[in-house]
C-alpha positions as CSV (number, residue, x, y, z in Angstrom):
1,X,139.0,49.6,179.2
2,X,135.4,50.7,179.5
3,X,132.6,49.4,177.3
4,X,132.2,53.1,175.9
5,X,136.2,52.6,174.7
6,X,135.2,49.2,173.2
7,X,132.7,50.6,171.3
8,X,134.5,53.4,170.0
9,X,137.4,50.8,168.9
10,X,134.6,48.7,167.1
11,X,133.0,51.9,165.2
12,X,136.4,53.1,164.0
13,X,137.5,49.8,162.6
14,X,133.9,49.8,161.1
15,X,134.3,52.9,159.4
16,X,137.8,52.1,158.4
17,X,136.7,49.0,156.7
18,X,133.5,51.2,155.0
19,X,136.0,53.4,153.7
20,X,138.3,51.0,152.2
21,X,135.4,49.2,150.3
22,X,134.6,52.5,148.9
23,X,138.0,53.1,147.7
24,X,138.7,49.8,146.3
25,X,134.9,50.3,144.3
26,X,136.7,53.7,143.2
27,X,139.6,51.8,141.5
28,X,137.8,49.2,140.3
29,X,135.4,51.8,138.7
30,X,138.0,53.9,137.3
31,X,139.9,50.5,135.9
32,X,136.9,49.9,133.9
33,X,137.0,53.2,132.5
34,X,140.0,53.0,131.4
35,X,139.4,49.5,129.7
36,X,136.5,51.0,127.9
37,X,137.9,54.1,126.8
38,X,141.3,51.7,125.1
39,X,138.9,49.8,123.6
40,X,137.0,52.4,122.0
41,X,139.8,54.0,120.7
42,X,141.4,50.7,119.4
43,X,138.2,49.4,117.5
44,X,138.2,46.0,115.8
45,X,141.1,44.8,114.2
46,X,141.7,44.4,110.6
47,X,139.9,41.9,109.6
48,X,140.8,38.9,106.9
49,X,138.3,38.1,103.6
50,X,135.3,37.3,105.1
51,X,131.0,37.4,105.0
52,X,130.0,40.3,106.4
53,X,126.7,40.4,108.9
54,X,125.0,43.6,109.6
55,X,121.6,43.7,111.5
56,X,119.0,46.0,111.0
57,X,116.8,45.6,114.1
58,X,113.9,47.7,115.6
59,X,112.8,51.0,114.1
60,X,114.1,52.5,110.7
61,X,115.0,56.2,111.2
62,X,117.9,56.9,108.7
63,X,120.6,56.3,111.7
64,X,123.7,58.0,110.3
65,X,125.7,55.4,112.2
66,X,124.1,52.7,110.1
67,X,124.5,54.2,106.8
68,X,127.9,54.7,107.8
69,X,128.6,51.3,108.3
70,X,127.1,50.0,105.1
71,X,129.3,52.6,103.5
72,X,132.5,51.3,105.4
73,X,131.3,47.5,104.2
74,X,131.0,48.5,100.8
75,X,134.6,50.2,101.0
76,X,136.6,47.0,102.5
77,X,137.8,44.7,100.1
78,X,138.0,41.6,103.0
79,X,134.0,41.7,103.2
80,X,133.3,39.5,100.3
81,X,129.6,39.1,100.4
82,X,127.0,40.7,102.9
83,X,124.1,39.1,104.7
84,X,121.5,41.3,105.9
85,X,120.0,40.2,108.8
86,X,116.3,42.3,109.3
87,X,114.2,42.5,112.4
88,X,112.5,45.1,111.5
89,X,108.5,46.6,111.5
90,X,109.8,49.8,109.5
91,X,109.7,53.5,110.2
92,X,109.7,56.9,108.5
93,X,109.8,56.7,104.5
94,X,112.7,59.1,104.2
95,X,114.7,56.8,106.6
96,X,113.6,53.3,104.7
97,X,114.6,55.6,101.3
98,X,118.1,56.4,102.8
99,X,118.9,52.7,103.7
100,X,117.5,51.3,100.4
101,X,119.8,53.7,98.5
102,X,122.8,52.8,100.8
103,X,122.2,48.9,100.2
104,X,122.2,49.4,96.6
105,X,125.5,51.1,96.8
106,X,127.2,48.0,98.8
107,X,125.2,45.5,96.2
108,X,126.8,47.0,93.2
109,X,130.1,46.0,94.7
110,X,129.4,43.0,96.0
111,X,126.5,40.1,96.5
112,X,124.0,40.8,99.4
113,X,121.4,38.8,100.6
114,X,118.5,39.3,102.9
115,X,117.6,36.9,105.9
116,X,114.5,37.9,107.4
117,X,114.1,37.0,111.3
118,X,110.5,37.8,113.0
119,X,109.4,41.0,111.6
120,X,110.7,42.7,107.9
121,X,107.6,44.9,107.1
122,X,107.0,48.1,105.6
123,X,110.2,50.1,105.7
124,X,112.1,46.7,106.6
125,X,110.6,45.2,103.5
126,X,112.0,48.0,101.8
127,X,115.6,47.5,103.2
128,X,114.8,43.5,102.0
129,X,114.2,44.6,98.5
130,X,117.1,46.7,97.7
131,X,119.6,43.3,98.4
132,X,120.2,40.2,95.8
133,X,118.0,37.6,96.9
134,X,116.0,37.2,100.3
135,X,114.8,34.4,102.8
136,X,112.4,34.3,105.1
137,X,111.6,31.7,107.9
138,X,107.9,30.5,107.1
139,X,106.5,32.3,110.1
140,X,108.6,35.7,109.8
141,X,105.8,38.4,109.3
142,X,106.6,40.7,106.1
143,X,104.9,42.8,103.3
144,X,102.9,45.7,104.4
145,X,103.4,47.7,101.4
146,X,102.1,51.1,102.2
147,X,102.4,54.6,103.6
148,X,100.5,56.0,106.7
149,X,101.0,59.8,107.8
150,X,99.7,60.0,111.6
151,X,99.2,62.9,114.0
152,X,97.3,63.4,116.8
153,X,94.4,65.5,117.8
154,X,93.9,66.9,120.8
155,X,91.5,70.3,120.3
156,X,88.6,68.4,122.3
157,X,91.3,67.8,125.3
158,X,92.5,71.8,125.2
159,X,88.6,72.7,125.0
160,X,88.2,70.7,128.2
161,X,91.1,71.9,130.4
162,X,90.3,75.2,129.1
163,X,92.9,76.1,126.5
164,X,92.5,77.7,123.0
165,X,95.5,78.1,120.6
166,X,95.8,81.0,118.2
167,X,97.2,81.2,115.2
168,X,98.5,83.8,112.5
169,X,99.9,81.8,109.5
170,X,101.0,82.5,105.9
171,X,98.6,80.0,104.2
172,X,95.9,77.6,104.6
173,X,98.2,74.7,104.9
174,X,100.8,75.9,106.7
175,X,101.6,73.8,110.1
176,X,98.4,71.3,108.9
177,X,97.3,69.3,109.9
178,X,97.5,70.5,113.2
179,X,97.4,69.0,116.6
180,X,95.1,71.7,117.9
181,X,92.2,71.4,115.8
182,X,90.1,68.9,113.6
183,X,91.8,68.7,110.1
184,X,90.1,70.6,107.5
185,X,89.7,69.0,104.3
186,X,92.0,70.5,102.4
187,X,94.6,69.7,104.8
188,X,93.2,66.3,104.6
189,X,93.1,66.4,101.0
190,X,96.7,67.3,101.0
191,X,98.2,64.8,103.1
192,X,96.6,62.2,101.1
193,X,98.5,63.8,98.0
194,X,101.4,63.8,100.0
195,X,100.5,59.7,101.3
196,X,99.7,58.6,97.7
197,X,103.1,60.2,96.1
198,X,105.3,58.0,99.0
199,X,103.1,54.8,98.1
200,X,103.5,54.8,94.1
201,X,107.3,55.0,95.3
202,X,107.1,51.9,97.0
203,X,104.8,50.3,94.5
204,X,107.6,51.1,92.0
205,X,110.2,49.6,94.3
206,X,108.3,46.3,94.9
207,X,107.4,46.0,91.1
208,X,111.0,47.0,89.7
209,X,112.8,44.4,92.4
210,X,110.7,41.6,92.1
211,X,109.9,41.8,88.6
212,X,106.0,41.6,89.2
213,X,103.5,43.9,87.0
214,X,101.8,46.7,88.5
215,X,98.6,45.2,88.5
216,X,99.9,42.1,90.9
217,X,101.4,44.7,93.1
218,X,98.1,46.9,93.7
219,X,96.4,44.0,94.6
220,X,98.9,43.1,97.0
221,X,99.6,46.4,98.5
222,X,96.7,47.1,100.5
223,X,98.6,47.2,103.6
224,X,98.4,43.4,104.3
225,X,101.0,41.3,106.3
226,X,102.0,38.4,104.6
227,X,103.9,35.1,106.5
228,X,107.0,34.0,104.9
229,X,105.5,31.1,103.2
230,X,102.6,33.3,101.7
231,X,104.8,35.9,100.6
232,X,106.9,33.3,98.7
233,X,103.5,32.2,97.0
234,X,103.1,35.7,95.9
235,X,106.7,36.3,94.6
236,X,107.5,38.8,97.5
237,X,110.6,37.0,98.4
238,X,112.8,34.5,96.9
239,X,113.0,31.3,99.2
240,X,112.2,30.0,102.5
241,X,115.2,29.5,104.8
242,X,117.7,31.2,106.8
243,X,121.8,32.2,107.2
244,X,122.9,28.6,105.9
245,X,120.9,28.6,102.9
246,X,121.8,32.3,102.4
247,X,125.4,30.9,102.3
248,X,124.8,28.3,100.0
249,X,123.1,30.3,97.7
250,X,126.3,32.5,97.9
251,X,128.0,30.3,97.2
252,X,126.9,28.2,94.3
253,X,125.8,31.8,92.5
254,X,128.0,34.1,93.2
255,X,131.5,32.1,93.6
256,X,131.8,32.9,97.3
257,X,134.3,30.3,99.3
258,X,132.9,28.2,101.6
259,X,135.7,28.3,103.9
260,X,135.0,32.4,104.4
261,X,134.0,32.6,107.9
262,X,130.8,35.2,108.6
263,X,131.8,38.4,110.6
264,X,129.8,40.4,112.5
265,X,129.6,43.8,111.7
266,X,128.2,46.7,114.6
267,X,127.9,50.2,115.0
268,X,129.8,51.9,117.5
269,X,127.9,51.6,120.7
270,X,126.4,54.7,122.6
271,X,128.6,56.4,125.0
272,X,126.9,55.2,128.3
273,X,127.5,51.6,127.0
274,X,131.4,52.0,126.1
275,X,132.4,53.8,129.3
276,X,130.3,51.8,131.6
277,X,129.6,48.3,129.7
278,X,126.2,47.0,128.7
279,X,124.9,45.4,132.1
280,X,125.9,48.7,134.2
281,X,124.1,51.1,131.4
282,X,121.2,48.8,131.5
283,X,121.3,48.8,135.2
284,X,121.1,52.8,135.5
285,X,118.3,53.0,132.2
286,X,121.0,54.6,129.7
287,X,120.9,51.5,127.7
288,X,117.4,52.6,126.5
289,X,118.0,56.1,126.0
290,X,118.7,55.2,122.1
291,X,115.9,53.1,121.6
292,X,114.0,56.6,123.0
293,X,115.5,58.4,120.6
294,X,114.8,56.8,117.6
295,X,110.8,56.7,118.5
296,X,111.3,60.4,118.9
297,X,112.2,60.8,115.5
298,X,108.8,59.2,114.0
299,X,107.2,61.9,112.5
300,X,106.1,62.9,108.9
301,X,105.5,59.6,106.7
302,X,105.8,56.2,107.6
303,X,106.4,52.8,106.7
304,X,105.7,51.1,109.4
305,X,103.6,48.0,110.8
306,X,102.7,48.7,113.8
307,X,99.6,46.1,114.9
308,X,98.7,47.7,118.2
309,X,97.9,50.9,117.0
310,X,95.0,52.2,116.1
311,X,95.4,54.2,113.3
312,X,95.6,50.8,111.7
């Protein structure tokens, strides 16, 4: 047997071994996919009596999945109470309004308590207002009572690169303010009218739900944020504490049995995560698509605490 024959045999064996590895990998991925499909189709099993924990994290856009989850927990007789964990800087005004109304629907059927985590500001605070009692950590960031309308203005950039935008429109305020030209006084004035209307709505919620007089709300509603300790002193929250304190209140004031376990309720996971698993979806960069989609929806009036934005 020549050296050439030996090399040929080695290469053949190596190629066959490599093919076998790829076959096994394909089989493993197929099995993972089948398991994911079965799990997605089966969904969570029936729950016994419990306290439901729901989380409001990140940007609030009025996600239908989140609203459906609140509707489901409202209709589930096994969920005797709800703990709402909020870690959100807010989001769109309309999305926050939809979320507020959905939480109020739940609260009409069973006790709902907020536990604020790191941030529960602007739209996050609106969500908390919908609940029966609000707890926060001493260093939670909350408040930011206000409405903002932001829009880009790139006319000087377009001028620099030699681009001119022509418009033919039915009225002075159609598609205003426009990113293609400096905002007119008329457009600015009307945008302010919309902001002030949303602002009155927000302040009205604070006054009604926190039982504060309008004059005090006017003082607090200058857009500032508060620590949990400051918010407690101003009457914006009820107590300092976390989930243990919330459960103790549910037991003492709402008759919720101390023996009930807290069970996590979650909306359906994104398709990529259901199919591939969280770690694989993240590795492929698919886990960030939902967050990017949420950011893309941030237009119109916002109730959003954004400390890094120049608009603040």
